[in-house]
C-alpha positions in Angstrom: 106.2 115.2 101.4 103.1 114.5 99.2 105.5 114.6 96.0 107.0 111.1 97.5 103.8 109.5 95.7 105.3 109.3 92.3 106.8 106.8 90.0 110.3 108.3 90.6 109.8 107.3 94.2 108.8 103.7 93.0 112.1 103.6 90.8 114.5 104.8 93.4 113.1 101.9 96.2 112.4 99.5 93.5 114.4 96.6 94.9 113.3 97.0 98.5 109.5 97.5 97.7 109.6 94.1 95.3 111.4 92.3 97.9 108.7 93.5 100.7 106.0 92.2 98.3 107.8 89.0 97.6 107.4 88.4 101.3 104.3 90.3 102.6 101.7 90.7 99.9 98.8 90.9 101.9 100.5 93.6 103.9 101.6 95.6 101.0 98.4 95.5 99.6 97.0 96.7 102.6 99.7 99.5 102.9 99.0 100.5 99.1 95.1 100.7 100.1 96.0 102.8 103.2 98.3 105.3 101.1 95.6 105.5 98.6 93.0 106.5 101.4 95.1 109.1 102.9 95.9 110.6 99.5 92.1 110.7 98.4 91.1 112.3 102.1 93.6 115.0 101.9 92.9 115.7 98.3 96.3 115.0 97.2 96.3 114.9 93.4 97.9 111.7 93.2 95.2 109.5 92.3 96.2 108.7 88.5 99.6 108.0 89.5 98.7 105.8 92.6 96.4 103.9 90.4 99.1 103.1 87.8 101.6 102.2 90.5 99.1 99.8 91.7 98.6 97.7 88.6 102.4 97.8 88.0 103.1 96.6 91.7 100.2 93.9 92.2 98.7 93.5 88.5 95.7 95.1 87.2 93.1 92.8 88.8 94.5 93.5 92.4 95.6 96.8 91.5 92.5 97.8 90.1 90.5 96.7 93.2 93.3 98.2 95.5 92.8 101.4 93.8 89.0 101.4 93.7 89.0 100.7 97.5 91.3 103.4 98.3 89.7 106.0 96.3 86.4 104.9 98.0 87.2 105.0 101.4 89.2 108.4 100.9 86.0 109.8 99.6 84.0 108.3 102.3 85.8 110.0 105.0 85.6 113.4 103.2 81.7 112.9 103.0 81.4 111.8 106.7 83.3 114.8 107.6 81.7 117.3 105.5 78.0 115.9 106.5 78.8 116.1 110.0 80.4 119.7 109.9 78.3 121.6 107.8 75.5 119.6 105.6 72.2 120.2 107.3 73.3 123.7 108.5 74.3 124.8 105.1 71.0 123.4 103.1 69.0 125.0 106.0 70.4 128.5 105.4 70.2 128.1 101.6 66.4 128.3 101.5 63.5 126.4 100.1 64.8 126.4 96.3 68.0 124.5 97.3 65.9 122.3 99.7 63.9 121.4 96.8 66.8 120.5 94.3 68.4 118.5 97.3 65.5 116.3 97.2 65.2 115.8 93.7 69.0 114.9 93.9 68.2 112.2 96.9 65.4 110.8 94.7 68.0 109.4 92.1 71.2 110.1 94.2 72.8 106.8 93.2 72.6 107.7 89.4 73.7 111.2 89.7 76.4 110.1 91.8 77.5 107.6 89.5 77.4 109.9 86.6 79.5 112.5 88.6 82.1 109.5 89.4 82.2 108.7 86.0 83.0 112.1 84.1 86.2 114.0 84.9 84.3 116.0 88.0 87.1 116.7 90.9 86.3 114.0 93.6 85.9 116.9 96.4 82.7 118.5 94.5 81.1 115.1 94.6 81.8 114.4 98.1 80.8 118.0 99.4 77.6 118.0 96.9 76.7 114.6 98.5 77.0 115.7 101.9 75.3 119.0 101.4 72.3 117.2 99.8 72.2 114.5 102.5 72.5 111.7 100.4 72.4 108.5 102.5 75.8 106.6 103.2 75.1 103.3 101.5 74.1 105.1 98.3 77.1 107.1 98.4 79.4 104.3 99.1 78.0 102.2 96.5 77.7 104.8 93.8 81.3 105.7 94.4 82.8 102.0 94.3 81.1 101.5 91.0 81.8 104.9 89.7 85.2 104.3 90.5 85.9 100.9 89.0 86.2 101.6 85.4 88.9 104.4 85.8 90.8 102.3 88.2 91.2 99.2 86.5 91.9 101.0 83.3 94.8 102.8 85.2 95.8 99.5 86.8 95.6 97.7 83.4 98.4 100.5 82.1 100.5 99.9 84.9 100.8 96.3 84.7 101.9 97.1 81.0 104.7 99.5 82.1 107.2 97.1 82.8 109.2 98.1 79.6 108.8 101.7 80.6 109.6 101.5 84.1 112.6 99.5 83.2 114.1 101.8 80.6 113.5 105.0 82.9 115.1 103.0 86.0 118.4 102.4 83.8 118.5 106.1 82.6 117.7 107.1 86.3 120.8 104.9 87.7 123.1 106.0 85.0 122.5 109.7 85.6 122.9 108.9 89.1 126.2 107.1 88.6 127.5 109.8 86.5 126.7 112.5 89.4 124.0 114.3 87.6 122.4 117.1 89.6 118.9 116.8 88.8 118.1 113.2 88.0 114.6 112.5 87.6 112.0 109.8 86.2 110.4 111.4 83.0 106.4 110.3 83.5 103.6 112.9 82.5 100.8 111.2 84.6 98.5 113.7 82.4 99.5 112.0 79.2 97.6 108.9 80.8 94.2 110.9 80.8 94.0 110.6 76.5 90.8 111.9 74.9 89.7 108.5 74.1 89.7 107.6 77.9 88.0 111.0 78.8 85.2 110.2 76.2 84.6 106.7 77.0 84.1 107.8 80.9 82.1 110.5 79.6 79.9 108.2 77.7 79.4 105.7 80.6 78.3 108.8 82.9 75.8 109.7 80.1 74.6 106.1 80.2 74.2 106.1 84.3 71.8 109.0 83.9 69.7 106.9 81.6 67.6 105.2 84.3 66.8 108.9 85.7 65.7 110.3 82.5 63.5 107.3 81.7 62.1 107.7 84.9 61.1 111.1 84.7 59.7 110.4 80.9 57.5 107.6 82.2 56.4 109.6 85.2 55.7 112.5 82.7 53.7 110.1 80.6 51.7 108.7 83.5 50.8 112.0 84.8 49.7 113.4 81.4 47.5 110.0 81.2 45.8 110.5 84.7 45.1 114.2 83.6 41.8 115.1 83.6 40.2 116.0 79.8 
């Protein structure tokens, strides 16, 4: 059923969806957020397509905001479930070295999480890492929301500009259906959206997020060297 989260579904039900949005805009946005939360919580690989669809349906500002909220909500659900189910137990069994590493991670948790959200790291890895290391919920939510913002708005902006592409695909899809084609599909490759330029930009933002951590570590080292006895 998760295959229905696609641009093909959007084209197939475009008229009905547009009519519903026109009549119930707030409900439509909330429904989109709920679908995004469910998809993210269940680790359904449709985040890119959903963010693009959000921009197409609601425009870049609202679509990007809705995608960011939905992504953050789904990630938070996974984080809470993982933390309550296995976090402290696994960390205790992992030994003192893992405990020290977790303490170091928690000391700069916001910036580490921001880095992991900005770079192309699987969301489940970040969610489980934060849960395992005992990151506080406000830190997790704020870092996730901020880290999801650039990608969500970039994809929503792309979706907002896809009117012509969607219209062309819809015409071809309807023509295929009218001709009785056995396999009428909408040709859109979500992987093509994640360009090397976009990956490089997000990676640069991720490295920038680590700058405060590196600066703090450098200042602490210099401070310790200054206080060391001669």
